[in-house]
C-alpha positions as CSV (number, residue, x, y, z in Angstrom):
1,M,-18.6,60.1,-28.2
2,R,-17.1,58.2,-25.3
3,A,-20.2,56.1,-24.6
4,P,-20.3,54.4,-28.1
5,T,-16.5,53.4,-27.6
6,T,-17.0,52.0,-24.2
7,L,-20.2,50.0,-25.4
8,A,-18.1,48.6,-28.3
9,I,-15.4,47.5,-25.9
10,C,-17.8,45.9,-23.7
11,L,-19.5,44.0,-26.5
12,I,-16.1,42.8,-27.9
13,F,-15.1,41.7,-24.5
14,S,-18.5,39.7,-23.8
15,L,-18.2,38.0,-27.3
16,A,-14.6,37.1,-26.6
17,L,-15.7,35.5,-23.3
18,V,-18.5,33.5,-25.0
19,A,-16.0,32.3,-27.6
20,C,-13.6,31.1,-24.9
21,S,-16.4,29.4,-22.9
22,G,-15.1,25.9,-24.1
23,I,-18.6,24.7,-24.8
24,E,-19.2,23.0,-28.3
25,T,-22.7,22.2,-29.4
26,R,-24.1,20.1,-32.4
27,P,-27.8,20.6,-32.7
28,S,-29.8,18.7,-35.3
29,D,-32.3,20.3,-37.7
30,S,-35.3,21.7,-35.8
31,T,-37.7,21.6,-38.7
32,E,-39.4,18.2,-37.7
33,F,-39.7,19.6,-33.9
34,S,-41.2,22.9,-35.3
35,A,-43.8,21.0,-37.3
36,G,-45.1,19.2,-34.2
37,N,-46.4,22.5,-32.5
38,Y,-45.2,21.1,-29.1
39,R,-46.2,22.8,-25.9
40,Y,-46.2,20.2,-23.1
41,Y,-43.3,17.7,-22.1
42,S,-42.4,15.1,-19.5
43,W,-39.2,13.4,-18.7
44,R,-38.6,10.0,-20.2
45,S,-37.0,8.5,-17.1
46,E,-37.3,9.0,-13.5
47,P,-34.6,10.9,-11.5
48,M,-31.5,9.0,-10.4
49,V,-31.4,8.0,-6.9
50,N,-27.9,7.0,-5.4
51,T,-28.8,4.1,-3.2
52,I,-25.3,2.7,-2.9
53,N,-23.4,6.0,-2.3
54,S,-21.4,5.9,-5.4
55,T,-19.0,8.5,-6.3
56,D,-20.0,8.5,-10.0
57,P,-20.4,12.1,-11.2
58,I,-23.9,11.2,-12.8
59,Y,-25.5,11.4,-9.4
60,R,-24.3,15.1,-9.0
61,V,-25.1,15.9,-12.5
62,D,-28.6,14.4,-12.9
63,P,-30.6,16.6,-10.4
64,V,-28.8,19.8,-11.4
65,F,-29.3,18.9,-15.2
66,R,-33.0,18.2,-14.6
67,Q,-33.5,21.5,-12.7
68,E,-31.5,23.7,-15.4
69,M,-33.2,21.9,-18.4
70,D,-36.6,22.5,-16.8
71,A,-35.7,26.1,-16.3
72,A,-34.4,26.6,-19.9
73,L,-37.6,24.8,-21.4
74,R,-39.8,27.0,-19.2
75,A,-38.1,30.1,-20.5
76,K,-38.9,29.1,-24.2
77,G,-42.6,28.6,-23.2
78,Y,-42.7,24.7,-22.7
79,V,-44.8,23.3,-19.8
80,L,-43.8,20.2,-17.7
81,S,-47.0,18.2,-17.7
82,P,-46.7,14.5,-17.7
83,E,-50.5,13.9,-18.2
84,R,-50.5,16.2,-21.4
85,A,-47.0,15.5,-22.7
86,Q,-46.6,15.7,-26.5
87,F,-42.8,15.2,-26.2
88,S,-40.4,13.7,-23.8
89,V,-36.9,14.7,-22.6
90,D,-34.1,12.2,-22.3
91,Y,-30.5,12.6,-22.0
92,I,-27.1,10.7,-21.8
93,Y,-24.2,12.0,-19.9
94,G,-20.7,10.7,-20.5
95,E,-17.1,11.7,-20.0
96,G,-14.6,11.6,-22.8
97,L,-11.2,12.6,-24.0
98,R,-10.1,14.8,-26.8
99,M,-6.7,15.1,-28.3
100,G,-5.0,18.4,-28.2
101,E,-4.0,20.4,-31.0
102,T,-0.4,20.2,-32.6
103,S,1.4,23.4,-33.4
104,R,1.9,24.2,-37.2
105,N,5.5,24.9,-36.3
106,A,6.3,21.6,-34.6
107,S,8.8,19.3,-36.1
108,N,8.6,15.6,-36.8
109,L,11.1,15.1,-33.8
110,S,9.0,17.1,-31.1
111,T,5.2,17.9,-31.0
112,H,6.1,21.2,-29.3
113,P,8.1,24.0,-31.1
114,G,11.5,24.7,-29.5
115,V,13.1,28.2,-28.9
116,I,16.1,29.0,-30.6
117,A,17.1,32.6,-30.9
118,N,16.3,34.2,-34.3
119,R,15.1,30.8,-35.8
120,N,12.0,29.7,-34.2
121,M,8.9,31.2,-32.7
122,D,8.6,33.4,-29.6
123,Q,7.9,32.0,-26.1
124,A,4.1,32.8,-26.2
125,S,3.6,30.5,-29.2
126,V,5.7,27.8,-27.3
127,D,3.6,28.2,-24.2
128,N,0.3,28.1,-26.3
129,A,1.6,24.9,-27.9
130,Y,1.9,23.2,-24.4
131,A,-1.4,24.5,-23.2
132,L,-3.3,23.3,-26.1
133,G,-1.3,20.3,-27.1
134,G,-2.3,17.8,-24.3
135,V,-5.2,15.5,-24.0
136,K,-8.3,17.1,-22.6
137,E,-10.9,15.6,-20.6
138,T,-14.5,16.5,-21.7
139,A,-18.0,16.2,-20.2
140,N,-20.5,15.4,-22.9
141,I,-24.3,15.4,-22.8
142,G,-26.6,14.3,-25.6
143,I,-30.2,15.8,-25.1
144,Q,-32.9,14.0,-27.0
145,L,-36.6,15.1,-27.5
146,N,-39.0,12.4,-28.6
147,D,-42.5,12.6,-29.7
148,V,-44.6,10.7,-27.2
149,S,-47.3,9.5,-29.7
150,R,-44.8,8.1,-32.3
151,N,-42.2,7.3,-29.8
152,E,-39.5,8.8,-32.2
153,E,-36.7,11.3,-31.8
154,V,-37.7,14.6,-33.2
155,W,-34.7,16.9,-32.1
156,R,-31.3,16.5,-30.4
157,V,-28.2,18.3,-29.5
158,I,-24.8,17.0,-28.4
159,I,-23.0,19.4,-25.9
160,T,-19.3,18.9,-25.2
161,K,-17.4,21.0,-22.7
162,I,-13.7,20.8,-21.8
163,I,-13.4,20.0,-18.1
164,D,-11.2,22.7,-16.3
165,D,-10.8,20.9,-13.0
166,V,-11.4,17.0,-13.3
167,N,-11.5,16.6,-9.7
168,S,-14.0,19.4,-8.7
169,T,-17.2,18.3,-6.9
170,D,-18.6,21.9,-6.4
171,T,-22.3,21.7,-7.0
172,S,-22.4,25.4,-7.8
173,K,-19.7,25.1,-10.4
174,I,-21.5,22.2,-11.9
175,Q,-24.6,24.1,-12.0
176,G,-23.1,27.2,-13.7
177,N,-21.4,25.0,-16.4
178,L,-24.8,23.1,-17.0
179,Q,-26.9,26.4,-17.0
180,R,-24.4,27.9,-19.9
181,A,-24.2,24.6,-21.8
182,I,-28.1,24.0,-21.9
183,K,-28.6,27.6,-22.7
184,Q,-26.1,27.4,-25.7
185,G,-27.4,24.0,-26.7
186,L,-31.0,25.0,-26.7
187,K,-30.3,28.0,-28.9
188,E,-31.7,26.3,-32.1
189,L,-34.7,24.9,-30.4
190,P,-37.7,27.0,-31.4
191,E,-39.9,28.7,-28.8
192,A,-43.2,26.9,-27.8
193,S,-46.1,27.5,-30.2
C-alpha cells in the first residue's frame, strides 16, 4: 500500500520540476517533415571559431549546442552524413528580454501589492509579485530543419529559457540547460523512418 503512494508522490514531484524548468518551446507542425521520410542530415553551416577572442556567448554555446543536437537527433534515429544528407540543421541564437507579470492585486499607484493588516494580501503573495514582476533576460534558440533538395524549411522550433544567472560562464551549466532545452524542443519531431 505504501509503494503506490511513494510512487505517486515521486511522479507529482518530477512533474512539478519539469513545469518549473523555465523552458518554453513553440514547435511548428511536423506533418511536412514526417512526409519527407528523412534519415540523414548535415549541418547547414560550419562550426563557429573564435579567432578574435570575443566574449560573445555564442562562441561558448555553438560547440555545446552542436554536440547536444547531434546526440538528440541520434537518439531519434537520425544519422549525421553530409554526403547522404536529406535535411540540414540550422539554428539562430539570441538573447532577449521578457517583461514580468503584474499581480492581479496591484493598484494603479504601485505595480506590486502592499501589505496592510486585514486589508491586502499576505506576505507570500507580495514576495511572489516581486519575484515575477521584473524584467527577465532570456536565451532564445530557433532550430530550423531544411529539405536539402528543395532548400526549404520543413520544420522549426523556437526555444526560450529564462536565464537564472546572466553572468555565468560555466560550460557544464550551459550544457545541462541546452540538453534539457533541446530534448524538450525536439519532443514533437518524429522518429527517423
